[in-house]
N, C-alpha and C positions, 0 to 999 in steps of 0.2 A: 669628862663624864665620870662620876664617882658612884660606887655602890657600897653601901654600908649595911652589913647584916651579920648575924651570928650563925649562919647556916653552915653545916659541915659540908666538905667537898663530897659531891655525889659521884656515881660511877659512870653514868651514861650521858649522852648529849643533852637529853631533856633535863636530867637532874642537875647538870652543870649550868643550866640556864643560859646556854650559849645561843646567841642570835647570829644569823648569817648575813644580814643586810639591814640598812636603815630604812629600806623600802619593804613593804609587805610583800612576801613572795607570792606572786600570782601568775598563773599560766596565761598564755596569750589568748586562749579561748574561754577565759573565766566568765565572760558575760554572753556566751553563745546561747545558753539556755535561759528561758524566762524564769522568773521567780516561782511561778506555779509548777513548771517542769522540775525545778530543783526540789521543791517541796515533795512532789510525788516520789522522786528517787530517794531522797533522804528518809521519807516515811517508811519505805520498804526496808531500807538499811537498818533503821532503828528497830523495826519490828523483828528483823532477823537477829540482831544483837540480843534483844530481850528474850526471844525464843531460845537462842543458844544458851542463855543463862538459866533456862529452865522455867521462865515465868509463863503463867497461863494467861494469854492475852484475850481469852473469852471472858475473863473476869471484868465486871463493869468498871472497876477502878482503873484497870490497865488498858482496856480496849482502845481508848482514845489517845493514849500516851504517844504512840509513834507520830500521829498527825500533829499533836501539840508541840512535840520536840522539833519536828521538821519546820513548822511555822515559826517557832521561836528562833531557830538557827538562822533562817533566811531573812526574816522580817524584823527581828529584834536584836539579839546579842551579837550577830554577825552582820547586821545591817550596814555597818560602816565600810564593808567591802564594796558596796554599790556606789560608784562615783556620782550617781545622780542625787545621792543624799548628802553630798558635801555641802556644808553651810555656805551660803552666799554672804561672805564677810565684807560688807560695804564699809568703806572708810570715809571719814569726813575731815574737812580742814580744821586744824587746831586753831580756831579763831581766838580762843581765850589765851593762847600763847603759854599753855601750861608746859613748863620745861623740866619738871622733875619726873622721876619714875612713877608709873602707875602700876599698882599691884592688885591683882585679883587672886585672893587666897581662899583655901578651903573649898576648891571645886571638887565635887564628888566624882570619883573614878570608879566605874564598874566596867571591868574588862574580863578577858578570858585568856588564861595561859595557853599558848599554842602547843605546849609540850604534853599537857595532860587534859586539856579542855576543862579545867577547873577555874573557878572565879578568882579574879584579882580585884580587891576592894581597897580603896584608899582615898587620898586627897592630893590634888594638884595645886600648885601655887605658881602663878605666872606674873611676869613683870615685863614692861617695855618702857623705853624712853622715846617719846615722839620726835620725829625729824620733820614734822609739819602736818602729819595726819594722825587721826585717832580712829579706833574701831569701837563699836558698841560693846558694852561690858558683857552682855549675854552671849555675844558672838564668840568670846573666848571660852565660855562654858561649852558652847556648841561644838567648837573645834576639838576640845578635849574629848567630848562624848563621841564625836564622829570617828576619831582615830582609835578610841577605846573599844568601839563596837566592832571588833574583829579579833581573830586569834592573835595574841600579842606577846611580845617580850617587853618588859617595862622599860628597858633601855631604849628600845626602838620607839615606843610610844612617846617618851620624853623628847627624843630628837625630832620626831615628826611634828609634834606640837610647836616646837621652836621654829623649825623650818617653815611651817605653814604661816605662822605669824610674821616671820621675817619677810616672806613673800607678799603677804597682805599689806603690811605696813611700810614696805620698802626701806627697811632698816635692819642692821645686824644686831641692834641693841635690844635683844629679847632674851629672857631667861625663864627656865622652868625647873621646878623641883617637884618630884612625886614621891610620896611616902605611902606604901601600900602593903597589905597583907596578901600573901599568895596561898590559896587553899591547897595547892600542890605540895606546899611545905607544912602548912598548919594541920591538914587533915589526913595526910598520908606520908609515906617515907619517914622522915625524922619526926613528924608530928609535933613540931615546935609551935605551939599556939601563941607564944609571946612575941616571936620575931617578926619584924617587918623589913621591907627593902626600900632604901632611899636611892633615887637616881636624880641626877642634875645635868642640865645642859646650859652653858652660859655663852652668849654671843656678844660681840662688839664690846661696849663699855663694861659689860658685866664680867668680862675676864679680868678687869682691874680689881684689885683686892678691896679697895674702899667701896666701890659701887656694889660689888658682890656682897660684902658684909652688910651694907645698908639694906639690901634686899632680904638677906637672911634674917636680919633683926626685925624687919617688918612682919615676916610670916610667923615670928614667934609671938606676936601680939595676941592677947587673949580677947577675942571679940565676943561680946555678949549683948543680947538685946532683952 
């Protein structure tokens, strides 16, 4: 796994962008509460934060913000924490005997940095070599979106996408590269708006230099319609 960026070394765990596990850290009771119960609790917490900052929540523009933020957290940007939302990635027999790599590139990534809860925005590029089964193209996009919709570290997201496709396709021959901007770097701290972070995970045949190079050459293609 490689990370390429021009970001200075930061001082704290969050700024160092350190992840602790390739699995999203969840408590055992993470799903004890219903979504509506979570929204009610988060709504009160957001209201408290805004009031602490000195905002007047009786203002028409701000009054509904705590509820909107709570619903967004639970049902949208962190919806990938809910295992019931995991895509059902059905596979099919590779009847046409396609034996080369299949590449799905420029998959949009919208995620949230778990250290500052600021957006991560970028593109994911995925490839696999079939060992007898194939998966629908849109399912690869959905897998990326599912794992992105949670507090994340880009390194972990890259690994999770590869592991999930390896499990679905029953092959180690899966690769993923993600190139993304982190607003925790671009909008605060060092405030470097030009830098992006690149992570990669190569499994099976993609660990071989020739196969890896072929994949990387494919994602450089400039696709226009």
